[in-house]
Backbone as CSV, one residue per row, in Angstrom:
resi,resn,N_x,N_y,N_z,CA_x,CA_y,CA_z,C_x,C_y,C_z
1,MET,89.489,71.455,120.197,90.843,71.828,119.333,90.861,72.645,118.224
2,SER,91.297,73.711,117.855,91.236,74.169,116.671,92.454,73.975,115.873
3,LEU,92.469,74.147,114.670,93.691,73.981,113.922,94.774,75.204,114.138
4,ASP,95.911,74.430,114.432,96.916,75.640,114.514,97.542,76.256,113.156
5,PRO,97.378,77.797,112.858,97.501,78.530,111.768,98.993,78.770,111.447
6,SER,99.843,78.240,112.434,101.350,78.484,112.112,101.845,77.091,111.463
7,PHE,100.951,76.281,110.965,101.267,75.122,110.057,101.133,75.714,108.710
8,VAL,100.688,76.724,108.468,100.939,77.240,106.967,102.016,77.552,106.426
9,GLY,102.467,76.661,105.309,103.837,76.826,104.587,104.352,75.521,105.016
10,ARG,103.965,74.645,106.025,104.618,73.547,106.540,104.680,72.696,105.418
11,THR,105.925,71.880,105.254,106.033,70.817,104.007,106.628,69.498,104.936
12,TYR,105.997,68.521,104.279,106.131,67.281,104.957,107.193,66.605,104.514
13,PRO,108.098,65.413,104.738,108.847,64.709,104.152,108.338,63.765,102.843
14,PRO,108.800,63.812,101.831,108.550,63.076,100.874,108.392,61.500,100.974
15,THR,106.939,60.839,100.553,106.576,59.500,100.822,107.172,58.774,99.923
16,ALA,107.211,57.190,100.737,107.836,56.127,99.698,107.327,56.140,98.365
17,PRO,107.954,55.762,97.468,107.467,55.532,96.239,106.557,54.621,96.478
18,TYR,105.277,54.978,95.232,104.054,53.841,94.809,104.271,53.685,93.317
19,GLN,104.476,52.208,93.327,104.571,51.899,91.774,102.933,51.758,91.294
20,VAL,102.866,52.331,90.087,101.236,52.476,89.281,101.365,51.169,88.799
21,GLY,100.554,50.479,88.811,100.331,48.831,88.150,99.402,48.876,87.286
22,ARG,99.689,48.524,86.104,97.902,48.182,85.306,96.932,47.798,85.809
23,GLU,97.042,46.705,86.501,95.964,46.193,87.282,95.191,47.143,88.134
24,LYS,96.105,47.958,88.726,95.460,49.168,89.538,94.668,50.086,88.853
25,ILE,95.242,50.646,87.677,94.520,51.318,87.109,93.549,50.724,86.134
26,ARG,93.351,49.559,85.802,92.137,49.139,85.649,91.260,48.737,86.618
27,GLU,91.602,48.325,87.607,90.543,48.180,88.891,89.832,49.459,89.273
28,PHE,90.728,50.787,89.401,90.176,51.983,89.582,89.314,52.362,88.658
29,ALA,89.630,52.039,87.411,89.011,52.710,86.172,87.301,51.949,86.447
30,THR,87.674,50.811,86.468,86.332,49.921,86.570,85.531,50.683,87.608
31,ALA,86.049,50.701,88.554,85.173,51.127,89.976,84.447,52.593,89.946
32,ILE,85.281,53.442,89.014,84.641,54.698,88.850,83.879,54.766,87.437
33,GLY,83.753,53.484,86.743,82.886,53.881,85.572,83.790,54.148,84.094
34,ALA,84.864,54.529,84.560,85.740,54.866,82.978,85.938,54.127,82.186
35,THR,85.454,54.163,80.984,85.200,53.066,80.250,86.358,53.351,78.954
36,ASP,87.054,54.575,79.124,88.119,54.867,77.892,88.823,53.529,77.644
37,PRO,89.137,53.085,76.590,90.223,51.997,76.235,91.797,52.226,76.688
38,ALA,91.972,53.460,76.838,93.313,53.600,77.499,93.437,53.540,78.741
39,HIS,92.500,53.178,79.519,92.589,52.970,80.954,92.648,51.308,80.906
40,HIS,92.032,50.729,80.123,91.972,48.794,80.013,92.826,48.274,79.132
41,ASP,93.252,48.861,78.081,93.775,48.266,76.939,95.185,48.862,76.517
42,LEU,96.460,47.946,76.370,97.476,48.426,76.291,97.668,49.069,75.010
43,ASP,97.030,48.344,73.732,97.112,48.807,72.482,96.594,49.965,72.221
44,ALA,95.540,50.236,72.701,94.736,51.433,72.739,95.604,52.928,73.492
45,ALA,96.000,52.502,74.515,96.766,53.400,75.164,98.088,53.939,74.318
46,GLN,98.795,52.754,73.700,99.957,53.032,72.983,99.531,53.848,71.576
47,ALA,98.530,53.541,70.947,97.844,54.133,70.051,97.774,55.490,70.027
48,LEU,97.397,56.132,71.209,97.303,57.378,71.619,98.561,57.908,71.922
49,GLY,99.701,57.374,71.738,101.081,57.969,71.962,101.446,57.700,73.546
50,HIS,101.009,56.971,74.468,101.422,56.813,75.645,102.405,55.781,75.881
51,PRO,103.057,55.348,76.684,103.927,54.702,77.070,103.150,53.039,77.428
52,ASP,102.175,53.056,78.240,101.693,52.548,78.963,100.074,52.815,79.139
53,LEU,99.388,52.186,80.260,97.971,52.289,80.462,98.045,53.396,81.104
54,VAL,96.884,54.618,80.821,96.595,55.839,81.424,95.683,55.578,82.382
55,ALA,96.196,56.295,83.398,95.091,56.241,84.720,94.002,57.473,84.342
56,PRO,92.864,56.879,85.088,91.822,58.242,85.037,92.647,59.307,85.955
57,PRO,92.007,60.519,85.601,92.454,61.731,86.181,91.976,61.816,87.550
58,THR,91.196,61.262,88.336,91.492,60.954,89.723,92.384,59.830,90.542
59,PHE,92.994,59.127,89.588,93.784,58.303,90.338,94.655,58.673,91.260
60,PRO,95.272,59.613,91.094,96.224,60.186,92.031,95.543,60.190,93.765
61,VAL,94.346,60.321,93.702,93.695,60.353,94.895,94.224,58.791,95.925
62,ILE,94.183,58.093,95.397,94.988,56.803,95.831,96.403,56.991,96.572
63,VAL,97.207,57.678,95.984,98.355,58.181,96.481,98.418,58.985,97.562
64,THR,97.572,60.235,97.236,97.539,61.509,97.797,97.182,61.307,99.264
65,MET,95.780,60.279,99.313,95.369,60.088,100.537,95.872,59.429,101.394
66,ALA,96.761,58.489,101.076,97.879,57.535,101.650,98.652,58.642,102.520
67,ALA,99.075,59.639,101.334,100.297,60.550,101.640,99.529,61.411,103.055
68,SER,98.562,61.720,103.027,97.541,62.925,103.729,97.690,62.482,105.312
69,ASN,98.024,61.177,105.338,97.920,60.752,106.821,99.461,61.402,107.697
70,GLN,100.154,61.998,106.947,101.467,62.928,107.532,100.909,63.772,108.316
71,ILE,99.586,64.450,107.953,99.233,65.659,108.054,98.147,65.359,109.117
72,ILE,96.910,64.084,108.940,96.259,63.862,109.697,96.848,63.176,111.013
73,GLU,97.911,62.612,111.154,98.299,62.081,112.385,99.282,62.991,113.039
74,ASP,99.382,63.830,112.421,100.209,64.841,113.265,99.722,65.737,114.382
75,PRO,99.922,65.390,115.696,99.196,66.099,116.740,99.383,66.889,117.094
76,ALA,100.396,67.851,116.761,100.609,69.439,116.937,99.752,70.124,116.183
77,LEU,99.236,69.869,114.994,98.325,70.488,114.071,96.664,70.754,114.627
78,GLY,96.429,69.542,115.440,95.005,69.746,116.643,94.034,69.297,115.338
79,MET,94.158,68.427,114.918,92.658,67.978,113.972,92.286,66.655,114.334
80,ASP,90.907,66.922,114.726,90.225,65.723,115.299,89.529,65.115,114.191
81,TYR,89.986,64.101,113.687,89.643,63.295,112.316,88.279,62.953,112.430
82,SER,87.778,62.717,113.511,86.068,61.966,113.524,85.380,63.298,113.103
83,ARG,85.770,64.272,113.276,84.941,65.573,112.779,85.394,65.936,111.349
84,VAL,85.977,65.435,110.450,86.619,66.287,109.115,85.493,65.177,107.977
85,VAL,85.168,66.346,107.085,84.505,66.399,106.080,84.974,66.734,104.925
86,HIS,84.878,66.113,103.742,85.808,66.603,102.525,85.038,67.598,101.949
87,GLY,85.914,68.792,101.615,85.285,69.763,101.067,85.568,70.118,99.601
88,ASP,86.707,69.760,99.052,86.911,70.232,97.637,88.130,69.531,97.204
89,GLN,88.291,69.174,95.842,89.520,68.818,95.577,89.891,69.127,94.061
90,ARG,91.117,69.184,93.727,91.214,69.698,92.241,92.820,69.166,92.044
91,PHE,92.758,68.812,90.522,94.113,68.287,90.128,94.652,69.555,88.941
92,ALA,95.877,69.528,88.866,96.652,70.509,87.905,97.787,69.304,87.389
93,TYR,97.753,68.678,86.032,98.548,67.933,85.639,99.762,68.682,84.941
94,THR,100.565,67.680,84.807,102.095,68.106,84.103,101.758,67.157,82.812
95,ARG,101.533,66.175,83.279,101.355,64.800,82.532,100.496,63.799,83.111
96,PRO,99.912,62.820,82.131,98.977,62.158,82.787,100.206,60.662,83.298
97,VAL,99.127,60.241,84.348,99.714,58.955,85.323,99.791,57.632,84.533
98,VAL,100.816,57.120,84.339,100.655,55.949,83.543,101.354,54.628,84.140
99,ALA,100.753,53.463,83.836,101.293,52.412,84.435,102.956,52.358,84.209
100,GLY,103.772,51.981,85.392,104.905,51.921,85.312,105.607,53.048,86.297
101,ASP,104.638,53.992,86.508,105.328,55.447,87.105,105.732,54.983,88.572
102,GLU,106.572,55.615,89.067,107.068,55.083,90.884,106.472,56.804,91.022
103,LEU,105.673,56.893,92.005,105.008,58.142,92.427,105.567,58.557,93.883
104,VAL,105.886,59.952,93.996,106.230,60.189,95.295,105.467,61.291,95.429
105,CYS,105.011,61.748,96.953,104.220,62.782,97.475,104.913,63.685,98.472
106,THR,104.643,64.864,98.126,105.214,65.935,99.285,103.879,66.743,99.472
107,ASN,103.634,66.510,100.610,102.465,67.547,100.984,102.733,68.885,101.633
108,THR,101.942,69.919,101.317,102.460,71.109,101.938,100.967,71.716,102.758
109,ILE,101.282,72.254,103.619,99.916,72.687,103.981,99.740,74.378,103.482
110,GLU,98.905,74.843,102.872,98.575,76.054,102.066,97.628,76.990,102.807
111,ASP,96.903,76.442,103.631,95.903,77.405,104.518,95.189,76.812,105.488
112,VAL,95.420,77.777,106.779,94.389,77.064,107.921,93.409,78.221,108.192
113,SER,92.028,78.117,108.328,91.265,79.187,108.781,90.447,78.731,109.494
114,THR,89.742,79.469,110.127,88.358,79.187,110.915,87.293,79.967,110.558
115,ARG,85.932,79.542,110.056,84.846,80.428,109.801,83.584,79.584,110.407
116,GLY,82.791,80.543,111.193,81.538,80.009,111.263,81.909,78.768,112.615
117,GLY,82.900,78.915,113.421,83.055,77.807,114.189,83.633,76.381,113.607
118,HIS,83.925,76.535,112.257,84.675,75.388,111.532,86.138,75.619,111.364
119,GLY,87.123,74.432,111.097,88.397,74.926,110.733,88.456,74.339,109.397
120,PHE,89.289,75.294,108.611,89.127,74.900,106.960,90.909,74.843,106.846
121,LEU,91.366,73.287,106.165,92.404,73.351,105.980,92.718,72.764,104.449
122,THR,93.566,73.867,103.606,93.659,73.330,102.168,95.352,72.995,102.333
123,THR,95.538,71.630,101.774,96.899,71.456,101.235,97.126,70.960,99.721
124,ARG,98.454,71.030,99.474,98.816,70.819,98.027,99.521,69.527,98.149
125,THR,99.085,68.401,97.430,100.240,67.720,97.040,100.987,67.284,95.662
126,ASP,102.283,67.524,95.775,102.922,67.518,94.649,103.170,66.217,94.262
127,VAL,102.917,65.591,93.265,103.005,63.953,92.832,104.197,64.064,92.103
128,THR,105.435,63.435,91.971,106.418,63.551,91.071,106.671,62.177,91.108
129,THR,107.622,61.924,90.003,108.441,60.650,89.733,109.642,60.384,90.768
130,VAL,109.963,59.139,91.117,111.086,59.421,91.973,112.252,59.978,91.481
131,GLY,112.444,60.143,90.074,113.404,60.959,89.317,113.269,62.387,89.680
132,GLY,112.111,62.956,90.012,111.818,64.369,90.119,111.017,65.147,89.318
133,GLU,110.524,64.105,88.325,109.722,64.786,86.865,108.187,65.145,87.674
134,PRO,107.714,66.161,87.557,106.440,66.732,88.075,105.469,66.126,87.203
135,VAL,104.097,65.599,87.851,103.290,64.586,87.401,101.947,65.387,87.697
136,VAL,101.820,65.599,88.670,100.337,66.326,89.098,100.468,66.855,90.498
137,ALA,99.823,68.223,90.754,99.460,68.906,91.967,98.095,68.585,92.276
138,VAL,97.662,68.278,93.546,96.702,68.010,93.749,96.517,69.040,95.173
139,TRP,95.265,69.595,94.987,94.620,70.395,96.351,93.546,70.000,96.821
140,SER,93.630,69.684,98.195,92.475,69.219,98.978,91.811,69.927,99.946
141,LYS,90.672,70.295,99.975,90.169,71.196,101.291,89.314,70.429,102.227
142,ILE,89.544,70.391,103.300,88.950,69.815,104.263,88.392,70.620,105.644
143,VAL,87.210,70.240,105.770,86.434,70.903,107.103,86.281,70.156,108.292
144,VAL,86.799,70.691,109.234,87.017,70.013,110.469,85.665,70.965,111.325
145,ARG,84.453,69.933,111.644,83.331,70.613,111.876,83.363,71.126,113.380
146,GLY,82.983,72.164,113.674,82.910,72.763,115.116,82.266,71.783,116.104
147,GLU,82.614,72.233,117.397,81.557,71.558,118.584,79.968,72.354,118.246
148,ALA,78.900,71.188,118.079,77.495,71.670,118.012,77.114,71.899,119.512
């Protein structure tokens, strides 16, 4: 089954809030080898003018991957997740993610296309605080491999 191009422009409901914790930031930073003290030490982060620990730039993947289940699990879209390969990821920040943030994700399907027998899906996830303050927009492109 191929991806349904009529889904372009579809926006899904906002997700439940995700509480960004200091230990989650430290764990993520350690896992990816990010040694900047602002990710691990509160005094270092505050010395740089941040209210709390600063998450590494790719940290929003934690919340956006969970939020993408809205799209992946939408049976009408026609995605066979067993055939999915990650194609691209990019981030456009309004401000850094810091410990104490409560983040909400809103997913929008920006593009659906087919090339060479493969489906391509581009999504944008707008990550905001529960109060509606923009934090980061995250684009993801996935490829749904065609039948061989």
